[in-house]
C-alpha positions as CSV (number, residue, x, y, z in Angstrom):
1,M,53.8,43.3,85.1
2,D,52.6,46.8,83.9
3,A,52.4,49.9,86.2
4,T,49.0,49.8,87.4
5,A,49.5,46.0,88.5
6,L,52.8,46.8,90.2
7,V,51.4,49.8,92.1
8,R,48.3,47.7,93.2
9,S,50.7,44.8,94.2
10,L,52.9,47.2,96.1
11,V,49.9,48.8,98.1
12,E,48.7,45.4,99.1
13,R,52.0,44.3,100.4
14,A,52.8,47.8,102.3
15,P,49.3,48.7,103.7
16,G,48.9,52.5,104.3
17,A,51.8,53.5,102.1
18,R,51.0,56.5,99.7
19,V,52.2,55.3,96.3
20,E,51.0,56.7,93.2
21,E,51.8,55.7,89.4
22,A,53.7,58.5,87.4
23,P,53.7,59.4,83.6
24,S,56.8,58.3,82.1
25,V,58.0,59.4,78.5
26,D,60.4,56.4,78.1
27,G,57.9,53.9,79.0
28,Q,59.8,52.6,82.2
29,T,57.5,52.0,85.1
30,T,57.7,55.0,87.6
31,V,56.0,55.6,91.0
32,F,55.8,58.5,93.4
33,V,56.2,57.7,97.1
34,E,55.9,59.8,100.2
35,P,59.2,60.4,102.1
36,T,57.8,59.0,105.1
37,D,56.9,55.7,103.5
38,L,60.1,55.4,101.5
39,P,61.9,52.8,103.9
40,R,58.8,50.5,104.1
41,V,58.1,50.8,100.3
42,L,61.8,50.0,99.4
43,G,61.9,47.1,101.7
44,T,58.7,45.6,100.3
45,L,60.1,46.1,96.7
46,R,63.3,44.3,97.8
47,D,61.7,41.6,99.9
48,A,58.2,40.7,98.6
49,P,58.7,37.3,96.5
50,A,56.4,38.6,93.7
51,L,58.6,41.7,93.3
52,R,62.2,41.1,94.4
53,F,63.8,44.3,93.1
54,T,67.1,43.2,94.5
55,F,69.4,45.5,92.7
56,L,69.8,49.2,93.1
57,A,71.2,50.4,89.8
58,D,71.3,54.1,90.4
59,L,70.2,56.9,92.9
60,T,70.2,60.4,91.7
61,A,68.4,63.6,92.4
62,V,66.8,66.5,90.3
63,D,66.5,70.2,91.5
64,Y,63.4,71.9,90.3
65,W,64.2,75.3,91.9
66,P,62.1,77.5,92.2
67,R,59.3,75.1,92.1
68,D,58.1,73.5,95.3
69,P,58.6,70.8,96.0
70,R,62.2,71.5,95.1
71,F,63.8,68.2,94.7
72,E,62.9,64.8,93.4
73,L,65.0,61.9,94.6
74,V,65.3,59.1,91.9
75,Y,66.0,55.3,92.7
76,H,66.4,53.2,89.7
77,L,65.6,49.5,91.0
78,V,65.9,46.1,88.9
79,S,64.2,42.8,89.6
80,V,66.4,40.4,87.8
81,E,64.1,37.4,88.7
82,Q,61.0,39.4,87.2
83,R,63.1,40.9,84.4
84,Q,61.7,44.2,85.3
85,R,63.1,47.8,86.1
86,L,61.4,50.3,88.3
87,R,61.8,54.0,88.8
88,V,60.9,55.4,92.3
89,K,60.6,59.0,92.7
90,V,60.5,60.8,96.1
91,R,59.3,64.9,96.1
92,L,61.2,66.7,98.7
93,A,60.7,70.2,100.0
94,A,63.9,72.5,100.2
95,E,63.4,72.9,104.0
96,E,63.0,69.1,104.5
97,A,65.5,67.8,102.2
98,H,66.2,64.3,103.9
99,V,65.1,60.6,103.8
100,A,66.0,57.4,105.5
101,S,69.0,55.9,104.2
102,A,68.7,53.0,101.9
103,V,72.2,51.4,102.8
104,P,70.4,48.8,105.3
105,L,68.7,47.6,102.3
106,W,71.4,47.9,99.6
107,P,74.9,48.5,100.6
108,A,75.7,50.0,97.2
109,A,73.4,53.0,98.3
110,N,76.3,54.3,100.6
111,W,78.4,56.1,97.9
112,L,75.3,57.0,95.9
113,E,73.7,58.6,98.7
114,R,77.1,60.4,99.5
115,E,77.2,61.8,95.9
116,V,73.6,63.2,96.2
117,W,74.4,64.7,99.6
118,D,77.6,66.2,98.4
119,L,76.1,67.6,95.1
120,F,72.5,68.6,96.1
121,G,72.7,68.6,99.9
122,I,69.8,66.2,100.3
123,A,70.6,64.3,103.8
124,F,70.1,60.6,104.2
125,D,69.3,59.7,107.9
126,G,71.0,56.9,109.5
127,H,73.8,57.0,106.9
128,P,76.8,55.2,108.1
129,D,79.6,57.6,106.6
130,P,77.9,60.9,105.9
131,R,80.8,62.9,104.3
132,R,81.8,64.5,101.0
133,L,82.7,62.1,98.3
134,L,83.5,64.4,95.2
135,M,84.1,67.8,96.5
136,P,87.0,68.6,98.9
137,E,86.0,68.4,102.5
138,D,86.5,72.3,102.8
139,W,84.1,73.1,99.9
140,E,81.0,75.3,100.7
141,G,77.7,74.6,99.2
142,H,76.2,71.9,97.0
143,P,77.2,72.5,93.2
144,L,74.3,70.9,91.4
145,R,71.8,73.1,93.1
146,K,70.1,75.5,90.7
147,D,70.7,78.5,92.9
148,Y,74.5,77.6,93.4
149,P,76.5,80.6,92.2
150,V,78.3,79.9,89.0
151,Q,81.0,82.5,89.1
152,I,83.6,80.8,91.6
153,R,86.6,83.0,92.5
154,M,89.3,80.3,92.9
155,T,92.9,80.1,91.6
156,P,93.5,77.2,89.3
157,R,95.5,74.3,90.6
158,T,97.0,73.4,87.1
159,S,99.7,75.5,85.8
160,E,99.1,74.8,81.9
161,P,96.6,73.0,79.7
162,M,97.7,69.6,78.2
163,Q,98.9,70.1,74.5
164,V,98.4,67.4,72.0
165,S,99.4,68.0,68.3
166,E,97.0,67.1,65.6
167,A,99.1,64.3,64.6
168,E,99.0,62.9,67.9
169,F,95.3,63.4,68.4
170,R,94.5,61.3,65.2
171,A,97.0,58.4,66.3
172,N,95.3,58.3,69.5
173,L,91.8,58.1,67.6
174,Q,93.4,55.4,65.5
175,R,94.9,53.5,68.4
176,D,91.3,53.5,70.0
177,R,89.5,52.2,67.2
178,L,92.1,49.4,66.6
179,A,91.6,48.4,70.2
180,R,87.8,48.1,70.1
181,R,87.7,45.7,67.2
């Protein structure tokens, strides 16, 4: 199913949803969805027999600061039955950086949403466990935001770097090559 047919099929099954086909450099079908329509569109993509995108492969975000809308939330979905991949994007303004959680549809979204919140500050309404995943609980800010301060004044927690001699390095490489054969 090409991108135009997929968008047409999606609009038929989710009437009133604002879905638009997006250009893609890699040839993967990509659509933009409005944040308010996201839960209904994702549910339709998962449950409609003609679509059946039952696998959430990835969820990430992009910060386009200072552009407005600032963020794009990106869902990578797979339909095993249809042998098709789909990229669903949602544009979010900085002051309204939140959408409904996809955990009820795909439990795997739990950690992916926590990672996006932790690193970008995009909130997921109704998330069952909204706490930091990668950064310490006392960390301030979201480090993958473009306006995050780069110069951090923290004392290092390790006392010395790991030292490997050139001979040990070459032996490790050789051992890895042999293990892959």
